[in-house]
C-alpha positions in Angstrom: 0.1 0.1 -0.3 0.9 3.6 -0.6 -1.0 6.5 0.7 -0.7 9.1 -1.8 -2.3 12.0 0.0 -1.9 12.5 3.6 -1.6 15.9 5.4 1.3 14.7 7.9 1.8 18.8 8.7 -1.3 19.5 9.9 -1.2 20.6 13.4 -3.6 17.6 14.4 -0.5 15.4 14.4 1.8 17.9 16.0 2.0 15.7 19.6 2.6 12.0 17.7 3.5 12.6 14.5 6.7 10.1 14.6 4.2 7.5 16.1 1.8 7.9 13.4 4.4 7.3 10.7 5.5 4.2 12.8 1.6 3.0 12.8 1.5 3.5 8.9 4.8 0.8 8.6 3.0 -1.4 11.0 -0.2 -1.5 9.3 1.3 -2.2 6.1 1.8 1.2 4.1 4.8 0.9 2.6 4.9 4.6 1.3 3.2 8.3 1.7 3.0 11.4 0.0 2.8 14.2 1.9 0.7 16.9 0.7 1.8 20.4 0.4 -0.9 23.3 0.3 0.4 26.3 0.4 4.0 27.8 0.7 4.2 27.6 4.5 2.8 24.0 4.3 4.9 22.8 1.3 7.9 23.9 2.9 7.0 21.6 6.0 6.3 18.7 4.0 9.3 18.8 2.2 11.3 19.0 5.5 9.4 16.6 6.9 9.6 14.1 3.9 13.4 14.2 4.3 13.3 12.7 7.8 11.8 9.6 6.5 13.9 9.0 3.4 12.8 6.2 1.1 9.2 6.1 2.9 8.1 9.7 2.6 7.8 12.2 -0.4 6.0 15.8 -0.9 4.2 17.8 -3.2 4.7 21.7 -3.3 1.9 23.8 -4.5 -1.1 25.9 -3.4 -4.3 24.7 -2.8 -7.2 26.7 -4.4 -8.7 27.3 -0.9 -5.2 29.5 -0.5 -5.2 31.0 -4.0 -5.4 34.4 -2.6 -2.0 34.1 -1.3 -0.4 33.4 -4.9 2.0 35.8 -6.1 5.2 36.2 -7.9 7.4 35.8 -5.0 5.0 33.1 -3.8 5.5 31.2 -7.3 9.2 31.7 -7.0 9.5 29.9 -3.7 7.3 26.7 -4.8 9.5 26.7 -7.8 12.8 26.6 -5.5 10.8 23.8 -3.4 9.8 21.5 -6.5 13.7 21.4 -7.1 14.4 19.8 -3.8 14.7 15.8 -4.0 12.2 15.0 -1.8 9.3 17.4 -3.7 8.0 14.8 -6.7 5.0 16.5 -7.8 3.2 20.1 -8.3 0.3 20.3 -5.9 -1.8 20.4 -4.6 -3.8 22.7 -7.1 -6.7 23.1 -9.0 -10.3 24.7 -8.3 -12.6 24.4 -5.8 -16.1 26.4 -6.5 -17.9 24.9 -3.4 -16.9 27.5 -0.8 -14.8 30.0 -2.5 -12.6 30.7 0.0 -10.4 32.6 -2.9 -12.4 33.9 -6.0 -12.5 32.0 -8.9 -10.3 34.4 -10.3 -7.5 34.1 -8.1 -7.7 30.0 -8.2 -7.4 30.1 -11.9 -4.4 32.3 -11.7 -2.8 29.9 -9.2 -3.8 26.7 -11.1 -2.7 27.8 -14.3 0.7 29.0 -13.0 1.0 25.7 -11.3 -0.1 24.2 -14.7 2.8 25.8 -16.5 4.9 25.2 -13.8 4.9 21.5 -14.0 5.5 21.4 -17.8 8.6 23.3 -17.4 9.8 21.0 -14.6 8.4 17.9 -16.5 6.7 17.0 -13.0 3.3 15.0 -12.5 0.3 16.9 -11.1 -1.7 16.5 -7.8 -4.8 17.8 -8.7 -7.9 18.9 -6.6 -11.2 19.5 -8.1 -14.5 20.2 -6.1 -17.9 21.6 -8.2 -15.8 23.1 -10.7 -15.5 20.4 -13.3 -16.0 21.7 -16.5 -13.9 24.7 -16.0 -11.0 22.5 -14.2 -10.9 20.5 -17.5 -10.6 23.2 -19.9 -7.8 24.7 -18.1 -5.8 21.5 -17.2 -6.6 19.6 -20.8 -3.9 21.9 -22.7 -1.3 21.0 -20.4 -1.6 17.2 -19.9 0.8 16.4 -23.4 3.5 18.5 -21.5 3.5 16.7 -17.9 4.6 12.9 -17.3 1.4 12.0 -15.4 -1.4 13.4 -13.1 -3.9 12.4 -10.3 -7.3 13.9 -9.5 -6.6 13.3 -6.0 -9.7 12.4 -3.6 -12.0 11.8 -6.8 -16.0 12.1 -5.6 -17.1 13.3 -8.9 -20.0 11.7 -11.0 -19.6 9.0 -13.6 -19.3 11.7 -16.5 -16.3 12.9 -14.9 -14.6 10.2 -14.3 -15.2 9.0 -17.7 -13.4 12.1 -18.9 -10.8 11.7 -16.4 -10.0 8.2 -17.4 -9.8 9.3 -21.6 -7.3 11.7 -20.5 -4.9 9.5 -18.9 -5.6 10.6 -15.3 -4.9 8.7 -12.3 -7.9 8.6 -9.8 -7.4 8.8 -5.9 -9.5 7.2 -3.9 -9.9 8.3 0.2 -12.2 6.7 3.0 -15.3 8.6 1.2 -15.9 5.4 -0.1 -16.7 4.0 3.1 -19.4 6.6 3.9 -22.9 5.1 3.5 -24.4 8.5 3.3 -22.4 10.5 0.4 -20.5 7.8 -0.9 -22.8 5.6 -2.4 -22.0 7.3 -6.2 -18.5 6.7 -5.3 -19.0 3.0 -4.5 -20.8 2.3 -7.7 -18.1 3.7 -10.0 -14.7 2.6 -8.1 -15.0 -0.5 -10.1 -15.0 1.3 -13.8 -11.3 2.4 -12.6 -8.6 0.3 -14.4 -6.5 -0.8 -12.1 -3.3 0.7 -13.2 -5.0 4.1 -13.0 -6.2 3.4 -9.5 -4.5 5.0 -6.6 -5.5 4.8 -2.7 -5.2 7.6 0.0 -6.1 8.6 3.3 -6.4 12.7 3.2 -5.4 12.3 6.7 -6.5 13.9 9.3 -9.6 14.4 7.1 -12.4 11.7 6.0 -12.1 9.2 8.7 -13.9 6.2 7.3 -17.3 5.9 8.7 -17.7 2.2 9.1 -14.3 1.3 11.0 -14.9 -1.2 13.5 -14.4 -0.5 16.6 -14.9 3.3 15.9 -12.1 5.1 17.3 -12.5 7.6 20.1 -10.7 10.5 17.8 -12.4 12.1 14.7 -8.9 12.0 13.3 -7.8 10.0 10.4 -4.4 8.6 10.0 -2.6 6.4 7.2 -2.7 3.5 9.1 -6.4 3.2 8.0 -5.1 3.1 4.5 -5.6 -0.6 4.8 -9.5 -0.4 5.6 -9.9 1.9 2.8 -8.2 -0.8 0.8 -10.3 -3.9 1.7 -13.3 -1.9 1.1 -12.4 -1.0 -2.5 -11.4 -4.8 -3.2 -14.5 -6.0 -2.0 -16.3 -3.5 -4.2 -14.2 -4.7 -7.2 -14.5 -8.3 -6.5 -10.5 -8.6 -6.1 -7.7 -9.7 -3.6 -7.0 -6.9 -1.3 -3.3 -7.9 -0.9 -2.8 -8.0 -4.9 -4.8 -4.8 -5.2 -2.2 -3.0 -2.5 0.9 -4.0 -4.3 -0.8 -2.8 -7.8 -1.6 0.7 -6.3 1.5 0.8 -4.8 3.4 0.4 -7.4 0.9 2.7 -9.7 2.0 5.7 -6.8 5.7 4.8 -7.8 5.0 5.1 -11.3 2.9 8.3 -11.0 5.6 10.0 -9.1 8.6 8.7 -10.9 10.4 7.3 -7.6 11.4 4.4 -6.5 11.8 1.8 -3.6 14.2 -0.7 -2.1 12.4 -3.9 -1.5 
């Protein structure tokens, strides 16, 4: 297993971050991608990944929620971070028109400049899209031939979007949303339509704690050790062996990120 989306720099992990990593290892997680969502978090993600060589890597970018902070100086600093060995993908970047913490115009500027950056550096994209699908595709599509790979992380969209993403060659990241009997019904139907070589798994911890964990954790904080639970649920929905699927998705993650691990 490989967790391709973990917000390990989040303050919810401040007191026991090392223990969280150790529990992930004990649960069978063989690697993690630490998400950068702003300049500050991208710096922290890179520094944290450096503490766990051959196990953790990082992204560097600006989430659409933080796009109001995008500037020429911010872009220059993100560009520098992306040249560090731990940074292996541009993002988390994209569009989020659900709450518009940054205006659509600010989001589109930050997204477009990060797409250009990924093309210049020939780096994969770690993408976010919520309630912005048509415009997201419109901005993304011209750049896909110029980057090595891209993943739509935390996919929660509909069947039409899934088919379009797959037709464009994108990887699709599945979280514990698939374990939610209220909001995840459509995703549960769609997950079997993702080709095995385009499927990735993630917790998006500390968010999106799987609702059907038993026994129910005392804390609502999600953590990468729960990736095994998500894997089992996805494998069940696909009618596949969980151990085999876990290794397939790990290899997919390594291929997406252009990294290797010593076994």
